[in-house]
N, C-alpha and C positions, 0 to 999 in steps of 0.2 A: 444702324440699329433699327429694330422694327418700331414703326410708329413715328420715325423722325424723318424730316424733310431730306431731299436729295442733298448729298455733300457738296454739290456743285452750284447751290443756289442760294448761300448764306447771304452774301451782299445784297444780291437781287431782292431776297425776301426782306431784309432790313429796310431797304429803300421802299418797298411796296407798301409795308405796314407803318412807315415813319410818321404820317399824318395822324394816325390814331393813337400814338403814344403819348403818355403822360410826360410832364416836363422832365422828371427824373429818368424815365426810360429814354427820352430823346438825348439826354446827356450821355448815357451809356453808348447809345447808336451813334453819335457824333464821334465818340472818342474811337470806336471800333473802325468806322469809315475813314477817319483821318490817320489812324495807326495800325491798320491790319497786319503789318510785318511784325509790329512790336508786340501785338497781343498775343501771339503763339508763343512768346517767351514768358509771359507773366502768370504768376499765381493769381488767384482771384484776389488775394490780399493786395498785391502789388498794383492790380487793375483799379481797386476800389482807392488806393492811395493817390495813384496817379490821376484818376478822374474824378476824385472827391464825390464818388458815388458810394452808398453802403453796399457791401458784399450781398446782402439780401436782394437788393434791386438788381443786381447784375445777375444774380441767380434765377429770379422771376423773369428776367429779361430773356434768358437762354431757354427757359421752359416755353415762354411765349413762341419763341421761334421754332419750338417742337423737339427740343433737345432735352435729355434727362438731367442734365446739369452742365456746368461750366467747362468741364474737361471734354465732354462729347462735343460741344460747340466748338472749342478750339480746334479739335482734331478735324472737324469739317472745315473751318476756316483755313487752317493749313494747306488742305487739299487744293484750295483755291489760289493761295498766295506763294505757295512754295513750289519750286520746280520738283517733279515727281522723285527724280533721282536723288534728291537732297533728303528723301525719307530713310534712304539707306545709309547715307554718310554725308555730312555737310560739305566736305572739301573735294569729292570725287566727281569726275566727269565721265560720261558714257564712253568716250573715246581713250580713256586711260588704259594702259597695258597693266597686266596683272602686279608686274614689280612696282609700277607707279602707285597702284592701289596699296601696294603694301607700304610703300614709304609714307603715303599719307596717313594711313591707319597707325603705323607705329608713332609717327611724329606727333599725331593727336594726343597719343596715349602719354608720350613722353612730356609733352607739354601740359597735359592735365595733371600729371603727378607732380611736376616742378612748381606749378601754379598752386596746387593744393598745399605743398610744403610750404610755400611762402606766405599762405593764408592761415597757417596754424597759429593759434593763440598759445603761447607756452604755459601761462597761468591756467588756462581753462583745461589744457591736456594733463597738467599736473594734478589738478582736483580730481579730473576724471579717472586717471590712473589710481590715485590715492583711494577714492570711493570703491573702485573696482577690487582694490587689493584687500580692502577690509569687509566686502560682502561675502555673506555666507551662502548667497544664491544669486545667480545671474541668468537672465532669460533674454534670449535674442528673438526679434520680431522681424520678418522680412516676407513679402508676398511676392509672387511673380519672379522677376529676375532677381530681386533682392533676397529670395529664400535661399538661393544658393550662397549668399554672403553671410547668412545667419548661420547656416549649416557649417560654413567654413570656419566661422568664429567659434562655433560649438566645439568643433572637431580640434581647434587649437586650445581653447581654455580648458578643455578636459584635462589637459596635462599639469594644470596649475593646482589642481585638487580642489578647485571650487566648485560646489555643486551648480551645474549649469544645464540648460536647455535651449533647443531651438524650436520655433513653431512657424509654420508657413500657412497653415490653415486658419481661418479667420475666427472660427469657433474656439478652436484651441487656444489661440493668442488670448481671447477674451477671458477663458477659464484660468489659464496661466496667471493673468494679471490679477485676476480677483483673488488668488492664493498669496501674492506677494505682500510684502509689508516691510516696516523698518528693518534695515540691515540687508535688504535685498537691492537689487539693481535689474532695471529693464532697458534694453538698447533697442530702439526702432531704427530699421534702416529703410530708406526710401529716397531714390533720386529724386523724385518730384515732390516729396514732402506731403503728398496729398493722398496717400491710400487711406481710406476709411478704416479698414481693419487695424492697421498699425496705429493710426491716431487713436482710435477708441482704447486699444490695448494700453497704450502709453498713458492716456488719460486716467483709466482705471488704477493702473499700478501707481501712478503719482498720488490718486486720491487715498490709496492704501498705505501712503507712508514711504513707497519703495523710491530710491534715487532713479531719475529717469534721463536717458541720454538719446540724442537723435543724430543720425548720420544722414544728411541731405545735402544735395546741390543748390538748394534754393531757400534764401533768407525770407523770413516772414512767411513761410509757407505753413499750413496748419500744423503740422507736425512739430515745428518748433515752439509752438504756443503751449505743448504739452511736455516739453523736456526742460530739466532743470539745467542740462548742459547740452550744447550743441557743436558738433564737428562738421564743418562744412568742406564739402568736396567742390571741384570748379573745374568744368569742361565746357567745351563750345557746344555740346549737344543740345539740341532744341528740346523745350519742354513738352511739345506736343508728340513727339516720337517715344514710344514705349520702351523700344529696344535700347536702353542705355549701354554704350559700348565704352568709352574711355572712362567714364564714372565708375563702372564696374571694378576696374583695375585700381582706381583711386580708393575705392571702399575697402578692397581686399588689403591695400597697403596700410590703411589707417587701423583696421583690425589686426595686422601684423604688429604695427606700433604698440598698440593697446596690450597685445598679447606679450611681447617681448618685455615691455615695462613692467607689467604686473609680475611676470615670471622673474624678473631681477629683484623685485621686492620680496617675492616668495621663493627665493632661490633655493633654499634648502628643501623645501617640500617639492618644488618642480623638479629638481634634479633626482630625487629619489623616485618621483614618479616616472620621469624618463627613462630610467633603469629598469623599473618593473615592466613599462611598456614594452622596452626593446626585448627583455627577456620572454615576455608573453607571446610577441608576435614573430620571434624568431623561428618558431614551429611553422610558420606559414611561408618561410622563405627556402629555396634550394641552396 
């Protein structure tokens, strides 16, 4: 990014300025230097808890290094400590044949779905489904790769008869959240749980009395703090890589679960809507 130091000199830079750091900043530096591989998998909240240093101190330290924030710092650090090919997929090797690549990608997806199924809390899931079934409006928020998940959720939930919307633009998310209230629900989708727009939208929706739900891969991420209920996905994908692969399929699977469960509870209305939809779209098929 413009104005930031070379992504290849993070550790060198830390060592160079170490003597000029405050005691708290040295605690941040020490933790990074001792655990560079671990850092790239941690949210700023997890880093704070593991190092016993305030999040604000960590953020200021990243700024002092020349980065806009913690996420930018982690991406730069990852470029130093992670083998480049791992930025594409964690399990692959350059010499792998295409069929081997396929096997590794498919295996990763299958394992992520199985692991997430085992992670589901039945009581939380039941409460979320009941909340969505009673909601008179549901808004889905997702940016970047998660915007496709939000649109998929919108496409499915339309069939339930519930008034719903999907927003990927940050300004639209904020406007939408400002118009929510009691009896409404907002679902924020973010693999990292750190997308500022989605976090802010969920915060505003919650402040206005709407039920808030987060779908994320990371415990104690900023997004979870704004959610009444959280559905966690699990995959082996690293936190620094923006192109989440297996987690995307897990997110879609969770949306399918919510859609099917809500449809069962609103069965009469959903079945009636499905019939209307089939009749309406029949003219678009040969």
